[in-house]
N, C-alpha and C positions, 0 to 999 in steps of 0.2 A: 524666674519662677516665683510664683506667688505662694509663699509658705507661712505667712503670718497674717493674722486678722487685719493688721494695719495695712499691709501691702495689698490685700484683697480689697479692702475698703477704698484705698487710694486709687487703685486701678478702676474699680467700679465708678467712683466719682469722676475720674477722668473721662470715662466713656459717657457718663451722664451729662458732663459739661458740653460735650459735642452735640448731643441730641437726646431726646427721650428714648428710653428703652423699656421693653416689657421685661417682666421677671424672668421668663423662660429664655429670652434672647440674651439678656445680661448674664445669666448663669452659664449659658453655653459659651459665651465669649470668655468668661473667666476660667472655665474648665479648659478651654483651648490654650490658655496662657499658663496652665499648670497648677491651678488652684484645686484644693481638696473640696469635694462636693459638700461635705458636712460644714466646713468653714464658710463656703460660699453661702449656703442657706442661712446661717447665723448672721452673716454680714448683710445679706439682702433683706432679711427681716428687720435688722436695725435701720437700714436705709429707708425702708418703708415706714417704720415708726417715726423716723425723723422727717418724713415728708419729702425725702429726696428721690424716692422711687415710687412712681404712681402708675398703676395700670390705666387709670382713667385718663390721666394726662397723655400717656402714650397713645391710647386709642384716639383721643381727640386730635393729637398732633399728626398721627399717621393718616387718619381719614382726611383731614384738611390738606395735607401734603399730596396725597394721591388724587384727591378730587381736583386739586389745582393743576395736576398733570393730565387731566382728562379721563381719569379712570372712573368707572361707574361703581355703584354700590355692590353689584354681584361680584365683581372682580376683587374689590377691596375686602369684602366678606371672606372670600376664599383665601386671600393672602394672609389675613389676620388669623384665621383658623389654622392655616398651615404653620404659622409662627407659634402655635401652642396656646392661643388665647381661648378662653371659654366662649362658646358660640352664643350663649345668652348675653354675655357682656358685650360681644361684638354687635349683636342685634340692637341692644339698648343704645350703644354708642352711635350706630348708624341712624337710628330713629331720632336721637337727640341732636345729631349733627346739624349745624346751621348751614346746610347746603341745599340749594334748590336744584335737585337732580335733573329735572326737566330743562331748566335753564342751562345747566352745564352740558347736557346732551346737545341742545341746540347750538351752543357756542362751539363745541367740538365739531359738530357737523358743518357749521359755517366756515370754520377755519380750515377744515380738511378738504371740503368739496366745493366745487364752483357754484353750486346752488341747485335750483330746481331742475329735475330731469324726469321726463316722462318715460324714458327708456327703462324697460324692466331689468335688463342686464345691469345697468348702472345702479338702479335701486337695490338690486340684490348685492352688488359689490359694497354699497354704502351700508346696507344692513349687516353684512358679515363683519365689516370693520367695526361698527358700533357695538355689535354683540361681543366681539373679541375684547373690546375695551371694558366690558362689564355692565352693559345696559340691558334691560329686559326687552324681550321681543315686543311686548305690548307698548312700552315707551317708544321704541324705535318705530313701530308701525304708526303710532299716533303722530310722531314727528314727520315721517315720510309721507303720510296721508295729507298733511297740511303744509307741505313744502312750499307751495305756491304763495303762501301768506307771508313768507319772510323776504 
C-alpha cells in the first residue's frame, strides 16, 4: 500500500522508468495500488515540476508507438481521448507529429495485402481493414484509386 509521499513518488517513478505515462493514467495506476487521491495529485504535480512527468512527451511517445504499429490518426486520437487527455492537446500533438500518414497507410496496405485488385469485394475488404486501423475514408479512397501505381 502506498501511504506516504515517498512511496507514492517511488512507485510513480518506477512506472515512468518503464515508459512515459499521462497524468490521468499514472494517477489511476497509483490509486489502484492504494494511494490516497490527494497525495497522488501533490506528488504528480512535483513530478511535473521536476520534468519527470510530461503530457507532451507522453503524447509524442504514444503517437510514435501506435503509428509504428500501423494505427492511423483517427484511431490514435480516439485512444488518447479515451485515456483522459485533452482533445486540443491531442490534435496539436497529432499535427506536430513527424509522421507521414499517407506513407504509413501505403506501407500498411502493402504489408497486409497482395497488391492491386480490380475486384470490388476485395477493395471493400481492404477499405474496411484500413478504416478500422484509423485512417480516413478520403485517404483510403486516394490510396485504393492509385493502387496500380505501386
